[in-house]
N, C-alpha and C positions, 0 to 999 in steps of 0.2 A: 442445582442451586441457581437462582436467578442472579444475573449480573447487571450492574448498572455502571454508569460512567460519571466521574466528577474530575475536573481538572486538578492537577497535582497541587495547585495553589490553594484549593478548597479541601484538601485532604490532610492538612497538617495537624488539625486538632483531634481530640478523642471523640468528639461529637460531630457528626456530619449531617447535612441537610440535602435531600435529593432536590433536583430542579422541580419546579411545579409540574412540568410535563411528565417527567419520570415518576413523580409521586402519584399523579392521577392514573398513570398506567399501572403502577404497582398496586394501587388500591382497587381500581375498578376492573382491571383485566386480570391481573395476577392474584387478586384477593389476598394481598398482604395483610397480615394480622400482627398484633403486638407480640413481641419476643421472637417473631420469625427471623431466620438467619438469611443473609444474602451476601453477595460479593460485590465490592466496588473496585473498579479499575480506574487508575489515574492517568493512563495513556503514556506513562514514563517508566513502565516496568513494575509499578507498585500494584499489588492486589490486597485489598483489605477485607477480612472477614468481619462482618458487622451483624449486630442485632437490632431490630426495630424497637425503639423505646417510646415512640409517640407516633401514632398513625391517625391521620385525618384525611378528609377528601382530597385536599390538594397540597398536603404538607406531611412529609415523613422525616422523622429524626432518627438517626442511627448512632449506636455506640460502637466504636471500633474495638473488637476483641483481639485480633491479631493482625500483624502486617507482614506480608511476604514480598520479597523483591526478586523479580525475574530478570536475568541478564538479557541484554538484546542478542539477537541472533548474530552468529559470527560474521556474517556478511550483510551489508546494508544494500538493499536492492531499490533502485529508483526506476520507475516506469515512466518513460516519456511517450505519451500516447496522443496521437492525433485525435482530435475531438470527433466523435461519431454522432450520427443523428438519432433522434428518438430516445428511447430508454436504454439503448445498448451501452451508453457511457456510464449509466448507473450500474449496470451489471459489471462492467469493467472495474469500477471503484470497489464494489462489493467483493468481488472475487480476488482482486489484487490484495485487499486487506486480509482475506482468508489465507492467502498464499504467502503472507509475511512481508509484503512490500512495505518499505519504510517511507517512501516518498512517491508522490504521483504528480507528474507535470503534464497538464492538458495543453496541447499546442494546436494552433491552427496552421494548416499547410495550404498550398495553392489549390489542392483538390478537396479540401474540407468543404462539406456542404453547409455546415453551420458557421456563421459569422455573427459576432455580437458587439453591442456598444458597451461602454465601460460599466454602466450600472448592471447590465446583464452578466457581465463577467464576475462581478462581486457576488451576485445572487447565485450563480452557478457554483462558484467556489464553496460558498456556505452550504448549498444543497449537497454537493459531493462530500464535503467534510462530515456532514451529518450522516450520510450513508456509510461512510467509513467508521463512524462511531458505532452505528447500529451493527455493522458487520463485526466489529471488534468485540462487542458485547456478546454477540451470538457464538463466536468461535473461541472466545477466551483469549484472544491476542492481547498481551499485556502492554504492547507498544502501539500507540495510535499513529497510523500513517499521516504524514503531512500532505494535504492537497493544496498545491499552489494555485494561484489565480491564473486562469487561462491566459496564454500569451501567443504571439506568433512564433513559428519555428525560427525565423531569422533573429528575433529578439532574444530568444532563449539561447541560441547558439552563440550569439555575440557576447552574452554575459556568462557563458559557461567556461570554467577552467577545470578540466578533469585532473583530479589529484593523481600522484604518481603510482599509488597502489590500487588504481581502479581498472576494471575491465568494461569496456563499452561495446555493446552488441546492437546491431541494427538489422531487423528483419528485411530481407531483400529478395526480390524475384530475378536478380541478375545472376549470370553464370558463375561469377566469382564467389557466391555465397556457399558456405559450408555449414555443416551441423555444428550447433553451439558446443557440443561435447568436445569437438577438436580444439576450439579456442580455449576452453577451460583447461583441457589437458596440457596445451602449450603453455598456458600461463602458470600452471602448477610446475611444469618442468623448468621454466625459466626462473620463477621465484621461490621454488620449493615450498609453496604453500598456497592455500586458496586466496582468491582476491578478498580484500576487505570491503570493497564497494563494487557493485556492478550496476551499470545502466543498461536498460533494454528499451530500444526505440522501436515503436510500432506505428506504421503509416496509416493513412486513411484508406477508404475503399478505392481501389485503383493504385494504391501505393504512393510513396513520395515520388516527386518528379525526379528525373535524372540529375537536374541541378541541385535539388534539395538533398538527394542522397549523396552526391559528391561533397556537399557542404558538411553533412553529418560525418562522413568518412574522414573529412579533413580534421575533425576534432579528435580523431584516434579510434572512432567506432569501427568495429569489424563486422562485415556482412555475414549474416547467418541465414541458413535455409530452414524453412519450417515444413519441409516435406514436398512431395511432388504436386500436391493439390493447391488450388488457390483458396485461401481462407478469408473469411470475413474478418474485418479489423478486430472485432471483439474476441473472435476465436483465436486469432494470431496472438493477442495479448496473453490469453490464458494458457495457450500452448507454450509460448516462450517462457513465461513465468514458471510453469510446471516443470519444464525441462530443466531450467536453472535450479529450481528448488530441489529436484531429484538429485541432480549431480552434486550439489553441495552437501545434501544430507547423506548421500552415499559415501562421499569422501570423508565426512565427519564420522560416520559409523565405522569406516574402515580404520581410521586413526584410533578410535576408541578400542576396537578389537585387537589392534596390534600393541596396545599399551599394557 
């Protein structure tokens, strides 16, 4: 079944209207016809099964048949990602959405190749948010990740206050880095539960500078190793999120089987 997105504020009535862009795609590409059924995600856990009641070239009206509410994942994951060059950042946003990331914070570090003026920052934020929406529709993720406006690493650190129930992990090439599984196990042992929030910090090509890494660690972030090989920034992001995802899902499955 085809999926579309409408903000939650536009999903309150029993009759919905797709955006002109989505309507054109539905009619011209997907060949949507009258009475066809489709799914609408509102980005806040809601999934609406709908029927097309009026189909034109650039306008599609839907009747809501059923409403389903999907709870958020038990752990809220934030990816703090140094902005990468080219289209690799697009891939990071797409895959982070597919891996259940709830928030993505693009940051510029000293070794970031890309630097932007204010107007470009807003444009990039909008572009990456759109990519997140498309990825959400593709994978059926009911919760739309929030993509923040790119900022400098220093600005983000100065405005960040880590909540008490969070676990913060920073990918590092330094000798004190350990496998993320160990930090998750230590957190479970200390709190007798999985963390409610996890932040994953990924540096640019060449990694964060030593000063930046120290500043990140001073926020409470624990250094993690991503194996013996030097990974590209986009690979590191997907690796770290996949490991965290696996560990959390394994823990959740173990709890369910023991109940």
